[in-house]
C-alpha positions in Angstrom: 39.9 26.4 188.7 39.7 30.0 187.8 43.6 29.9 187.4 43.3 27.2 185.0 40.3 28.9 182.9 42.3 32.2 182.2 45.4 30.7 180.8 43.3 28.3 178.4 41.2 31.4 177.3 44.4 33.3 176.3 45.6 30.2 174.5 42.4 29.8 172.6 42.2 33.5 171.6 46.3 33.3 170.7 45.3 30.2 168.3 42.1 32.0 166.7 44.3 35.2 166.0 47.2 33.1 164.6 44.8 31.0 162.2 43.3 34.3 161.1 46.6 35.6 160.2 47.7 32.4 158.4 44.4 32.6 156.4 45.1 36.2 155.2 48.8 35.6 154.1 47.9 32.8 151.2 45.1 35.1 150.1 47.4 38.0 149.4 49.7 35.4 147.7 47.0 34.2 145.5 46.2 37.7 144.4 49.5 38.5 143.1 49.6 35.1 141.4 46.5 35.8 139.5 47.6 39.1 138.5 50.7 37.8 136.7 48.9 35.1 134.4 46.9 38.3 133.1 50.0 39.8 131.7 50.7 36.1 130.0 47.5 36.1 128.2 48.3 39.1 126.2 48.7 37.7 122.9 50.4 39.1 119.6 50.0 38.6 115.9 51.7 39.9 112.9 49.6 41.7 110.2 51.2 42.4 106.7 49.9 45.5 104.7 50.9 48.6 102.7 51.2 51.9 104.5 48.7 54.5 103.7 50.1 57.1 106.3 51.9 57.2 109.5 51.5 60.1 112.2 54.4 60.4 114.5 52.8 63.1 116.7 49.3 61.2 117.1 51.4 57.8 117.1 49.1 56.2 114.7 49.7 54.3 111.5 47.2 53.7 108.7 47.6 50.5 106.7 45.7 48.8 103.9 44.9 45.3 104.6 43.2 43.2 102.2 41.9 46.1 100.6 40.5 48.1 103.7 42.4 51.0 105.5 42.9 50.8 109.2 44.4 53.1 111.4 45.6 51.9 114.7 47.9 53.3 117.8 51.4 52.4 117.9 53.3 52.1 121.3 56.9 51.7 122.5 59.9 51.5 120.0 57.8 51.2 117.0 56.3 54.7 117.6 59.8 56.1 116.8 59.6 54.2 113.4 56.7 56.3 112.4 58.7 59.4 111.2 60.7 57.2 108.6 57.9 55.2 107.1 56.6 56.3 103.6 53.2 55.8 101.8 53.5 52.5 99.7 55.9 50.6 101.9 54.9 47.0 102.5 55.2 46.3 106.4 54.9 43.8 108.8 53.2 45.1 112.0 53.5 43.1 115.4 50.1 44.0 117.0 49.1 43.4 120.6 45.7 41.8 121.7 44.0 41.6 125.0 42.9 38.7 126.8 39.6 38.6 124.7 41.7 38.8 121.5 40.6 42.2 120.7 43.4 44.4 119.0 45.0 46.8 121.4 48.0 48.4 119.4 51.0 47.8 117.5 54.2 47.2 119.2 56.7 46.4 116.5 57.0 47.7 112.8 59.2 45.9 110.0 59.7 47.3 106.7 59.7 44.3 104.2 62.1 44.4 101.5 60.7 44.8 97.9 61.5 41.8 95.6 64.2 42.7 93.1 62.3 43.4 89.9 65.4 45.2 88.4 67.2 41.9 88.2 69.3 41.4 85.2 67.6 38.7 82.8 69.3 35.5 82.3 72.0 35.3 79.2 70.6 33.7 76.5 72.6 32.1 73.3 72.0 33.2 69.8 69.4 30.5 69.2 67.3 31.9 72.5 68.1 29.0 74.6 69.9 29.3 78.1 73.4 28.3 77.9 74.0 24.8 79.9 76.3 24.9 82.7 78.6 22.2 82.9 
């Protein structure tokens, strides 16, 4: 009987050890899966405004949005564009928000082209009417 109990006890201990090892592996996988969606929850939005100032050394930009000046940090490739910006330029900033929707930093800067205000006026005839195109 003793010869039978010893192998049975070893099988039970081995079974418990295997079950515990199997439980820890899915927990490790679950933790990596939960960290990936955290990055996916990062949202971006575009803000249009006018450059007040740009500081390439501090990596910040101050823009006038809805009549209010806001200074925000700039990261990545957008930081390289800071030195070429001039006060008064219209820009579209790609802003990155955290999971709570709070602004974090600017990740992209696009200078908007000014509307053509110096375009030649339409030709008029002697009577002040535009010529008809046939």
